[in-house]
N, CA, C and O atoms as a GROMACS GRO file, in nm:
protein
  488
    1MET      N    1   0.098  -0.118  -0.014
    1MET     CA    2  -0.015   0.026   0.005
    1MET      C    3   0.134   0.118   0.021
    1MET      O    4   0.247   0.112   0.069
    2LYS      N    5   0.046   0.203  -0.054
    2LYS     CA    6   0.157   0.377  -0.104
    2LYS      C    7   0.086   0.450   0.021
    2LYS      O    8  -0.034   0.455   0.050
    3ARG      N    9   0.201   0.505   0.085
    3ARG     CA   10   0.185   0.587   0.190
    3ARG      C   11   0.204   0.727   0.185
    3ARG      O   12   0.296   0.771   0.116
    4GLY      N   13   0.113   0.821   0.264
    4GLY     CA   14   0.092   0.949   0.233
    4GLY      C   15   0.134   1.032   0.360
    4GLY      O   16   0.104   0.989   0.472
    5LEU      N   17   0.178   1.110   0.350
    5LEU     CA   18   0.196   1.194   0.531
    5LEU      C   19   0.121   1.319   0.444
    5LEU      O   20   0.112   1.334   0.322
    6VAL      N   21   0.058   1.423   0.584
    6VAL     CA   22  -0.017   1.530   0.584
    6VAL      C   23   0.066   1.592   0.666
    6VAL      O   24   0.080   1.536   0.775
    7VAL      N   25   0.170   1.760   0.640
    7VAL     CA   26   0.167   1.839   0.730
    7VAL      C   27   0.143   1.975   0.739
    7VAL      O   28   0.197   2.064   0.674
    8ASP      N   29   0.038   1.987   0.845
    8ASP     CA   30  -0.046   2.059   0.827
    8ASP      C   31  -0.079   2.077   1.001
    8ASP      O   32  -0.075   1.993   1.091
    9LYS      N   33  -0.123   2.260   1.003
    9LYS     CA   34  -0.099   2.266   1.164
    9LYS      C   35  -0.264   2.263   1.223
    9LYS      O   36  -0.299   2.261   1.341
   10SER      N   37  -0.360   2.262   1.085
   10SER     CA   38  -0.499   2.252   1.074
   10SER      C   39  -0.498   2.131   1.122
   10SER      O   40  -0.447   2.030   1.072
   11ALA      N   41  -0.579   2.145   1.258
   11ALA     CA   42  -0.631   1.961   1.269
   11ALA      C   43  -0.728   1.917   1.180
   11ALA      O   44  -0.733   1.798   1.150
   12VAL      N   45  -0.835   2.025   1.116
   12VAL     CA   46  -0.959   1.994   1.051
   12VAL      C   47  -0.877   1.978   0.902
   12VAL      O   48  -0.932   1.893   0.831
   13ILE      N   49  -0.763   2.039   0.841
   13ILE     CA   50  -0.727   1.985   0.716
   13ILE      C   51  -0.687   1.869   0.711
   13ILE      O   52  -0.712   1.799   0.612
   14ARG      N   53  -0.595   1.810   0.848
   14ARG     CA   54  -0.532   1.682   0.853
   14ARG      C   55  -0.639   1.556   0.820
   14ARG      O   56  -0.600   1.459   0.756
   15MET      N   57  -0.745   1.565   0.857
   15MET     CA   58  -0.815   1.552   0.920
   15MET      C   59  -0.888   1.467   0.757
   15MET      O   60  -0.912   1.349   0.728
   16ILE      N   61  -0.905   1.615   0.674
   16ILE     CA   62  -0.990   1.547   0.583
   16ILE      C   63  -0.943   1.488   0.465
   16ILE      O   64  -0.994   1.411   0.383
   17ALA      N   65  -0.758   1.578   0.481
   17ALA     CA   66  -0.707   1.438   0.372
   17ALA      C   67  -0.625   1.367   0.388
   17ALA      O   68  -0.538   1.332   0.308
   18GLY      N   69  -0.651   1.315   0.558
   18GLY     CA   70  -0.643   1.212   0.578
   18GLY      C   71  -0.716   1.106   0.556
   18GLY      O   72  -0.685   0.990   0.584
   19ARG      N   73  -0.802   1.138   0.512
   19ARG     CA   74  -0.939   1.046   0.512
   19ARG      C   75  -0.970   1.040   0.327
   19ARG      O   76  -0.984   0.933   0.267
   20ILE      N   77  -0.974   1.175   0.263
   20ILE     CA   78  -0.911   1.161   0.136
   20ILE      C   79  -0.813   1.015   0.063
   20ILE      O   80  -0.836   0.924  -0.016
   21LEU      N   81  -0.680   1.072   0.160
   21LEU     CA   82  -0.583   0.985   0.125
   21LEU      C   83  -0.639   0.832   0.135
   21LEU      O   84  -0.621   0.752   0.043
   22GLY      N   85  -0.701   0.803   0.244
   22GLY     CA   86  -0.789   0.628   0.288
   22GLY      C   87  -0.889   0.594   0.199
   22GLY      O   88  -0.934   0.480   0.198
   23MET      N   89  -0.933   0.690   0.118
   23MET     CA   90  -1.024   0.671  -0.020
   23MET      C   91  -0.936   0.648  -0.118
   23MET      O   92  -0.968   0.539  -0.164
   24LEU      N   93  -0.845   0.690  -0.175
   24LEU     CA   94  -0.764   0.714  -0.290
   24LEU      C   95  -0.635   0.570  -0.229
   24LEU      O   96  -0.521   0.551  -0.270
   25ARG      N   97  -0.705   0.504  -0.135
   25ARG     CA   98  -0.585   0.398  -0.082
   25ARG      C   99  -0.459   0.434  -0.068
   25ARG      O  100  -0.361   0.383  -0.123
   26PHE      N  101  -0.462   0.526   0.008
   26PHE     CA  102  -0.321   0.538   0.069
   26PHE      C  103  -0.304   0.520   0.209
   26PHE      O  104  -0.401   0.558   0.275
   27GLN      N  105  -0.202   0.470   0.280
   27GLN     CA  106  -0.222   0.476   0.445
   27GLN      C  107  -0.156   0.602   0.488
   27GLN      O  108  -0.045   0.644   0.453
   28SER      N  109  -0.261   0.670   0.590
   28SER     CA  110  -0.167   0.785   0.584
   28SER      C  111  -0.129   0.811   0.724
   28SER      O  112  -0.166   0.742   0.818
   29GLU      N  113  -0.061   0.902   0.730
   29GLU     CA  114  -0.026   0.987   0.886
   29GLU      C  115  -0.049   1.163   0.857
   29GLU      O  116  -0.069   1.222   0.751
   30GLU      N  117  -0.033   1.225   1.022
   30GLU     CA  118  -0.051   1.303   0.965
   30GLU      C  119  -0.029   1.428   1.106
   30GLU      O  120  -0.119   1.439   1.189
   31VAL      N  121   0.101   1.514   1.115
   31VAL     CA  122   0.128   1.526   1.168
   31VAL      C  123   0.118   1.684   1.167
   31VAL      O  124   0.099   1.748   1.063
   32ASP      N  125   0.134   1.753   1.313
   32ASP     CA  126   0.110   1.927   1.283
   32ASP      C  127   0.274   2.010   1.289
   32ASP      O  128   0.287   2.126   1.328
   33GLY      N  129   0.378   1.931   1.247
   33GLY     CA  130   0.507   2.058   1.249
   33GLY      C  131   0.592   1.944   1.177
   33GLY      O  132   0.579   1.822   1.185
   34GLN      N  133   0.680   2.019   1.108
   34GLN     CA  134   0.827   1.984   1.012
   34GLN      C  135   0.886   1.853   1.038
   34GLN      O  136   0.920   1.757   0.969
   35ALA      N  137   0.883   1.890   1.199
   35ALA     CA  138   0.977   1.821   1.321
   35ALA      C  139   0.949   1.644   1.299
   35ALA      O  140   1.019   1.543   1.287
   36LYS      N  141   0.808   1.675   1.304
   36LYS     CA  142   0.785   1.509   1.302
   36LYS      C  143   0.766   1.437   1.216
   36LYS      O  144   0.753   1.316   1.234
   37ALA      N  145   0.760   1.510   1.072
   37ALA     CA  146   0.727   1.500   0.969
   37ALA      C  147   0.869   1.427   0.900
   37ALA      O  148   0.883   1.328   0.827
   38LEU      N  149   0.961   1.519   0.954
   38LEU     CA  150   1.153   1.482   0.911
   38LEU      C  151   1.159   1.342   0.996
   38LEU      O  152   1.232   1.264   0.935
   39GLU      N  153   1.113   1.291   1.103
   39GLU     CA  154   1.123   1.177   1.188
   39GLU      C  155   1.054   1.080   1.096
   39GLU      O  156   1.125   0.984   1.068
   40ILE      N  157   0.910   1.078   1.029
   40ILE     CA  158   0.876   1.007   0.961
   40ILE      C  159   0.927   0.957   0.868
   40ILE      O  160   0.925   0.842   0.826
   41CYS      N  161   0.998   1.092   0.818
   41CYS     CA  162   1.047   1.061   0.673
   41CYS      C  163   1.195   0.995   0.671
   41CYS      O  164   1.249   0.947   0.572
   42GLU      N  165   1.262   1.003   0.838
   42GLU     CA  166   1.384   0.886   0.829
   42GLU      C  167   1.359   0.789   0.844
   42GLU      O  168   1.446   0.707   0.811
   43ARG      N  169   1.215   0.728   0.907
   43ARG     CA  170   1.165   0.565   0.946
   43ARG      C  171   1.179   0.516   0.828
   43ARG      O  172   1.248   0.419   0.796
   44LEU      N  173   1.093   0.602   0.742
   44LEU     CA  174   1.036   0.545   0.606
   44LEU      C  175   0.964   0.629   0.544
   44LEU      O  176   0.862   0.674   0.596
   45MET      N  177   1.022   0.682   0.364
   45MET     CA  178   0.976   0.782   0.295
   45MET      C  179   0.856   0.746   0.234
   45MET      O  180   0.847   0.650   0.157
   46PRO      N  181   0.726   0.849   0.282
   46PRO     CA  182   0.649   0.788   0.210
   46PRO      C  183   0.641   0.842   0.058
   46PRO      O  184   0.707   0.929   0.002
   47ASN      N  185   0.535   0.759   0.009
   47ASN     CA  186   0.523   0.836  -0.146
   47ASN      C  187   0.489   0.982  -0.192
   47ASN      O  188   0.532   1.048  -0.287
   48VAL      N  189   0.407   1.008  -0.102
   48VAL     CA  190   0.372   1.160  -0.147
   48VAL      C  191   0.357   1.221   0.019
   48VAL      O  192   0.293   1.161   0.105
   49ILE      N  193   0.433   1.357   0.042
   49ILE     CA  194   0.384   1.450   0.106
   49ILE      C  195   0.289   1.581   0.115
   49ILE      O  196   0.334   1.678   0.054
   50LEU      N  197   0.178   1.598   0.175
   50LEU     CA  198   0.160   1.704   0.140
   50LEU      C  199   0.162   1.814   0.277
   50LEU      O  200   0.145   1.806   0.398
   51VAL      N  201   0.199   1.940   0.156
   51VAL     CA  202   0.300   1.995   0.302
   51VAL      C  203   0.200   2.138   0.308
   51VAL      O  204   0.164   2.193   0.204
   52ASP      N  205   0.166   2.183   0.425
   52ASP     CA  206   0.097   2.332   0.439
   52ASP      C  207   0.151   2.458   0.376
   52ASP      O  208   0.259   2.492   0.423
   53GLY      N  209   0.106   2.529   0.289
   53GLY     CA  210   0.151   2.624   0.236
   53GLY      C  211   0.116   2.771   0.303
   53GLY      O  212   0.167   2.881   0.281
   54THR      N  213  -0.008   2.726   0.405
   54THR     CA  214  -0.076   2.891   0.398
   54THR      C  215   0.017   3.008   0.422
   54THR      O  216   0.036   3.113   0.360
   55ARG      N  217   0.083   2.943   0.561
   55ARG     CA  218   0.216   3.076   0.582
   55ARG      C  219   0.338   2.991   0.546
   55ARG      O  220   0.399   2.911   0.617
   56PRO      N  221   0.370   3.047   0.356
   56PRO     CA  222   0.552   3.038   0.341
   56PRO      C  223   0.592   3.027   0.420
   56PRO      O  224   0.514   3.067   0.506
   57SER      N  225   0.690   2.990   0.467
   57SER     CA  226   0.851   3.033   0.517
   57SER      C  227   0.946   3.007   0.507
   57SER      O  228   0.962   2.904   0.441
   58ALA      N  229   1.054   3.064   0.553
   58ALA     CA  230   1.191   2.992   0.497
   58ALA      C  231   1.187   2.833   0.586
   58ALA      O  232   1.254   2.740   0.540
   59GLN      N  233   1.135   2.819   0.665
   59GLN     CA  234   1.086   2.664   0.757
   59GLN      C  235   1.086   2.570   0.659
   59GLN      O  236   1.158   2.478   0.621
   60THR      N  237   0.958   2.633   0.621
   60THR     CA  238   0.867   2.539   0.482
   60THR      C  239   0.969   2.494   0.385
   60THR      O  240   0.977   2.378   0.347
   61LEU      N  241   1.052   2.596   0.343
   61LEU     CA  242   1.098   2.620   0.211
   61LEU      C  243   1.306   2.476   0.246
   61LEU      O  244   1.391   2.416   0.181
   62ASP      N  245   1.270   2.504   0.368
   62ASP     CA  246   1.396   2.447   0.434
   62ASP      C  247   1.362   2.286   0.430
   62ASP      O  248   1.443   2.200   0.395
   63PHE      N  249   1.209   2.260   0.478
   63PHE     CA  250   1.150   2.082   0.486
   63PHE      C  251   1.172   2.076   0.342
   63PHE      O  252   1.228   1.968   0.324
   64LEU      N  253   1.162   2.119   0.261
   64LEU     CA  254   1.100   2.087   0.131
   64LEU      C  255   1.264   2.057   0.085
   64LEU      O  256   1.265   1.959   0.010
   65ARG      N  257   1.374   2.099   0.102
   65ARG     CA  258   1.532   2.070   0.057
   65ARG      C  259   1.555   1.938   0.163
   65ARG      O  260   1.603   1.826   0.145
   66THR      N  261   1.508   1.991   0.259
   66THR     CA  262   1.584   1.863   0.337
   66THR      C  263   1.538   1.709   0.305
   66THR      O  264   1.612   1.610   0.306
   67VAL      N  265   1.390   1.711   0.275
   67VAL     CA  266   1.330   1.578   0.228
   67VAL      C  267   1.381   1.519   0.090
   67VAL      O  268   1.405   1.401   0.068
   68ARG      N  269   1.393   1.626   0.001
   68ARG     CA  270   1.474   1.609  -0.143
   68ARG      C  271   1.627   1.570  -0.119
   68ARG      O  272   1.688   1.534  -0.220
   69ASN      N  273   1.693   1.572  -0.004
   69ASN     CA  274   1.796   1.532   0.040
   69ASN      C  275   1.849   1.430   0.120
   69ASN      O  276   1.969   1.423   0.146
   70MET      N  277   1.741   1.328   0.173
   70MET     CA  278   1.682   1.225   0.248
   70MET      C  279   1.705   1.143   0.150
   70MET      O  280   1.676   1.168   0.033
   71PRO      N  281   1.777   1.006   0.204
   71PRO     CA  282   1.695   0.919   0.114
   71PRO      C  283   1.587   0.842   0.048
   71PRO      O  284   1.477   0.838   0.103
   72GLY      N  285   1.601   0.796  -0.038
   72GLY     CA  286   1.416   0.814  -0.105
   72GLY      C  287   1.316   0.932  -0.140
   72GLY      O  288   1.196   0.909  -0.156
   73GLY      N  289   1.374   1.070  -0.152
   73GLY     CA  290   1.398   1.191  -0.082
   73GLY      C  291   1.341   1.226  -0.252
   73GLY      O  292   1.244   1.293  -0.289
   74ARG      N  293   1.445   1.151  -0.332
   74ARG     CA  294   1.408   1.224  -0.464
   74ARG      C  295   1.287   1.182  -0.560
   74ARG      O  296   1.247   1.248  -0.656
   75GLU      N  297   1.222   1.031  -0.504
   75GLU     CA  298   1.170   1.001  -0.546
   75GLU      C  299   0.972   0.990  -0.501
   75GLU      O  300   0.869   0.945  -0.551
   76THR      N  301   1.018   1.067  -0.373
   76THR     CA  302   0.865   1.128  -0.347
   76THR      C  303   0.812   1.256  -0.415
   76THR      O  304   0.869   1.347  -0.476
   77LYS      N  305   0.665   1.228  -0.381
   77LYS     CA  306   0.565   1.380  -0.456
   77LYS      C  307   0.546   1.450  -0.351
   77LYS      O  308   0.499   1.404  -0.247
   78ILE      N  309   0.581   1.566  -0.368
   78ILE     CA  310   0.589   1.698  -0.242
   78ILE      C  311   0.447   1.787  -0.329
   78ILE      O  312   0.465   1.850  -0.433
   79ILE      N  313   0.345   1.776  -0.275
   79ILE     CA  314   0.242   1.887  -0.347
   79ILE      C  315   0.212   1.982  -0.199
   79ILE      O  316   0.172   1.941  -0.090
   80TYR      N  317   0.241   2.104  -0.236
   80TYR     CA  318   0.235   2.226  -0.189
   80TYR      C  319   0.068   2.262  -0.180
   80TYR      O  320  -0.010   2.277  -0.273
   81CYS      N  321   0.038   2.274   0.002
   81CYS     CA  322  -0.098   2.318  -0.030
   81CYS      C  323  -0.092   2.411   0.008
   81CYS      O  324  -0.048   2.428   0.121
   82ALA      N  325  -0.159   2.583  -0.118
   82ALA     CA  326  -0.168   2.713  -0.077
   82ALA      C  327  -0.311   2.754  -0.032
   82ALA      O  328  -0.412   2.699  -0.075
   83MET      N  329  -0.310   2.852   0.053
   83MET     CA  330  -0.469   2.899   0.007
   83MET      C  331  -0.499   3.008  -0.088
   83MET      O  332  -0.612   3.044  -0.118
   84GLU      N  333  -0.366   3.069  -0.145
   84GLU     CA  334  -0.391   3.156  -0.251
   84GLU      C  335  -0.299   3.138  -0.361
   84GLU      O  336  -0.196   3.072  -0.352
   85ASN      N  337  -0.331   3.186  -0.446
   85ASN     CA  338  -0.243   3.158  -0.568
   85ASN      C  339  -0.149   3.308  -0.571
   85ASN      O  340  -0.186   3.411  -0.627
   86ASP      N  341   0.000   3.287  -0.486
   86ASP     CA  342   0.058   3.339  -0.507
   86ASP      C  343   0.183   3.323  -0.541
   86ASP      O  344   0.266   3.268  -0.469
   87GLU      N  345   0.209   3.374  -0.665
   87GLU     CA  346   0.300   3.308  -0.777
   87GLU      C  347   0.463   3.307  -0.722
   87GLU      O  348   0.544   3.218  -0.747
   88MET      N  349   0.489   3.424  -0.644
   88MET     CA  350   0.608   3.437  -0.555
   88MET      C  351   0.664   3.342  -0.481
   88MET      O  352   0.786   3.324  -0.481
   89ALA      N  353   0.557   3.249  -0.391
   89ALA     CA  354   0.540   3.180  -0.273
   89ALA      C  355   0.546   3.061  -0.330
   89ALA      O  356   0.618   2.987  -0.262
   90ILE      N  357   0.489   2.988  -0.460
   90ILE     CA  358   0.434   2.912  -0.495
   90ILE      C  359   0.603   2.894  -0.611
   90ILE      O  360   0.659   2.785  -0.628
   91GLY      N  361   0.639   2.995  -0.659
   91GLY     CA  362   0.742   2.955  -0.754
   91GLY      C  363   0.912   2.904  -0.675
   91GLY      O  364   1.014   2.854  -0.721
   92ARG      N  365   0.860   2.959  -0.503
   92ARG     CA  366   0.980   2.955  -0.435
   92ARG      C  367   0.995   2.809  -0.378
   92ARG      O  368   1.098   2.748  -0.352
   93ALA      N  369   0.804   2.752  -0.362
   93ALA     CA  370   0.788   2.644  -0.300
   93ALA      C  371   0.852   2.506  -0.430
   93ALA      O  372   0.908   2.400  -0.403
   94LEU      N  373   0.823   2.551  -0.539
   94LEU     CA  374   0.879   2.436  -0.663
   94LEU      C  375   0.996   2.441  -0.678
   94LEU      O  376   1.043   2.329  -0.695
   95ARG      N  377   1.115   2.568  -0.683
   95ARG     CA  378   1.200   2.546  -0.659
   95ARG      C  379   1.282   2.451  -0.540
   95ARG      O  380   1.382   2.378  -0.545
   96ALA      N  381   1.197   2.488  -0.443
   96ALA     CA  382   1.274   2.433  -0.314
   96ALA      C  383   1.261   2.312  -0.307
   96ALA      O  384   1.336   2.260  -0.224
   97GLY      N  385   1.164   2.214  -0.387
   97GLY     CA  386   1.130   2.083  -0.416
   97GLY      C  387   1.018   2.037  -0.447
   97GLY      O  388   1.017   1.930  -0.507
   98ALA      N  389   0.911   2.091  -0.422
   98ALA     CA  390   0.782   2.140  -0.362
   98ALA      C  391   0.766   2.060  -0.571
   98ALA      O  392   0.829   2.108  -0.665
   99ASP      N  393   0.652   1.924  -0.583
   99ASP     CA  394   0.625   1.871  -0.751
   99ASP      C  395   0.537   1.945  -0.812
   99ASP      O  396   0.563   1.978  -0.928
  100ASP      N  397   0.420   1.988  -0.757
  100ASP     CA  398   0.315   2.033  -0.796
  100ASP      C  399   0.219   2.136  -0.645
  100ASP      O  400   0.250   2.126  -0.527
  101VAL      N  401   0.132   2.203  -0.688
  101VAL     CA  402   0.028   2.329  -0.587
  101VAL      C  403  -0.076   2.250  -0.611
  101VAL      O  404  -0.116   2.227  -0.725
  102LEU      N  405  -0.154   2.182  -0.460
  102LEU     CA  406  -0.289   2.208  -0.456
  102LEU      C  407  -0.338   2.318  -0.392
  102LEU      O  408  -0.272   2.354  -0.294
  103PHE      N  409  -0.447   2.390  -0.422
  103PHE     CA  410  -0.539   2.461  -0.358
  103PHE      C  411  -0.629   2.432  -0.257
  103PHE      O  412  -0.724   2.363  -0.294
  104LYS      N  413  -0.625   2.484  -0.066
  104LYS     CA  414  -0.712   2.483  -0.051
  104LYS      C  415  -0.829   2.596  -0.061
  104LYS      O  416  -0.816   2.717  -0.077
  105PRO      N  417  -0.933   2.528  -0.048
  105PRO     CA  418  -1.023   2.421   0.019
  105PRO      C  419  -0.987   2.306  -0.130
  105PRO      O  420  -0.996   2.337  -0.249
  106PHE      N  421  -0.947   2.175  -0.070
  106PHE     CA  422  -0.960   2.054  -0.168
  106PHE      C  423  -1.047   1.972  -0.189
  106PHE      O  424  -1.118   1.983  -0.089
  107ASP      N  425  -1.088   1.903  -0.246
  107ASP     CA  426  -1.160   1.780  -0.219
  107ASP      C  427  -1.140   1.666  -0.309
  107ASP      O  428  -1.076   1.670  -0.414
  108ARG      N  429  -1.219   1.532  -0.243
  108ARG     CA  430  -1.168   1.389  -0.323
  108ARG      C  431  -1.124   1.446  -0.453
  108ARG      O  432  -1.005   1.435  -0.479
  109ARG      N  433  -1.194   1.498  -0.529
  109ARG     CA  434  -1.161   1.513  -0.662
  109ARG      C  435  -1.055   1.577  -0.736
  109ARG      O  436  -0.985   1.541  -0.831
  110SER      N  437  -1.063   1.689  -0.662
  110SER     CA  438  -0.912   1.758  -0.689
  110SER      C  439  -0.761   1.709  -0.650
  110SER      O  440  -0.659   1.713  -0.719
  111MET      N  441  -0.780   1.665  -0.526
  111MET     CA  442  -0.666   1.527  -0.497
  111MET      C  443  -0.669   1.469  -0.591
  111MET      O  444  -0.583   1.510  -0.670
  112GLN      N  445  -0.742   1.366  -0.638
  112GLN     CA  446  -0.716   1.273  -0.709
  112GLN      C  447  -0.670   1.289  -0.881
  112GLN      O  448  -0.599   1.216  -0.949
  113GLU      N  449  -0.746   1.421  -0.918
  113GLU     CA  450  -0.663   1.471  -1.038
  113GLU      C  451  -0.492   1.541  -1.042
  113GLU      O  452  -0.419   1.560  -1.140
  114LYS      N  453  -0.468   1.569  -0.894
  114LYS     CA  454  -0.322   1.629  -0.890
  114LYS      C  455  -0.243   1.527  -0.853
  114LYS      O  456  -0.121   1.538  -0.841
  115PHE      N  457  -0.339   1.372  -0.824
  115PHE     CA  458  -0.222   1.325  -0.785
  115PHE      C  459  -0.204   1.204  -0.928
  115PHE      O  460  -0.139   1.101  -0.935
  116GLU      N  461  -0.281   1.262  -1.016
  116GLU     CA  462  -0.277   1.176  -1.147
  116GLU      C  463  -0.216   1.205  -1.230
  116GLU      O  464  -0.168   1.136  -1.319
  117ASP      N  465  -0.207   1.380  -1.197
  117ASP     CA  466  -0.103   1.483  -1.256
  117ASP      C  467   0.037   1.419  -1.224
  117ASP      O  468   0.105   1.426  -1.326
  118VAL      N  469   0.094   1.370  -1.140
  118VAL     CA  470   0.198   1.392  -1.064
  118VAL      C  471   0.296   1.247  -1.082
  118VAL      O  472   0.417   1.225  -1.072
  119GLY      N  473   0.165   1.158  -1.118
  119GLY     CA  474   0.228   1.019  -1.135
  119GLY      C  475   0.160   0.885  -1.004
  119GLY      O  476   0.168   0.762  -1.007
  120LEU      N  477   0.111   0.957  -0.924
  120LEU     CA  478   0.094   0.902  -0.806
  120LEU      C  479  -0.010   0.766  -0.840
  120LEU      O  480   0.026   0.653  -0.807
  121LEU      N  481  -0.140   0.790  -0.908
  121LEU     CA  482  -0.258   0.700  -0.958
  121LEU      C  483  -0.238   0.649  -1.092
  121LEU      O  484  -0.197   0.714  -1.188
  122SER      N  485  -0.266   0.541  -1.089
  122SER     CA  486  -0.217   0.496  -1.280
  122SER      C  487  -0.398   0.458  -1.324
  122SER      O  488  -0.427   0.422  -1.438
   0.00000   0.00000   0.00000
């Protein structure tokens, strides 16, 4: 079974994303911080990481770069979840290692389409 990791401060977003991942046949873990997420990635790199981009920061960009440099990190798909179309923030996230962007609020259909776009679903 494929593995997904949701990294978001919002418990509601984590719950919704975790349920959608389950519907898409992913085993999911949800955490509220990047330090916890890195611990999970060190243990077993997930197939996809949904990372909160609501308040983009240097820490978020460092997180993306760190994951990419970890064993298995190049193969993981990282989806940057943004609230608004801030082209500068999205561009920085993509350059730091995100594969694509998914806008909040998202639903099963939009997540499934994004996963198809990045090659996670066949």
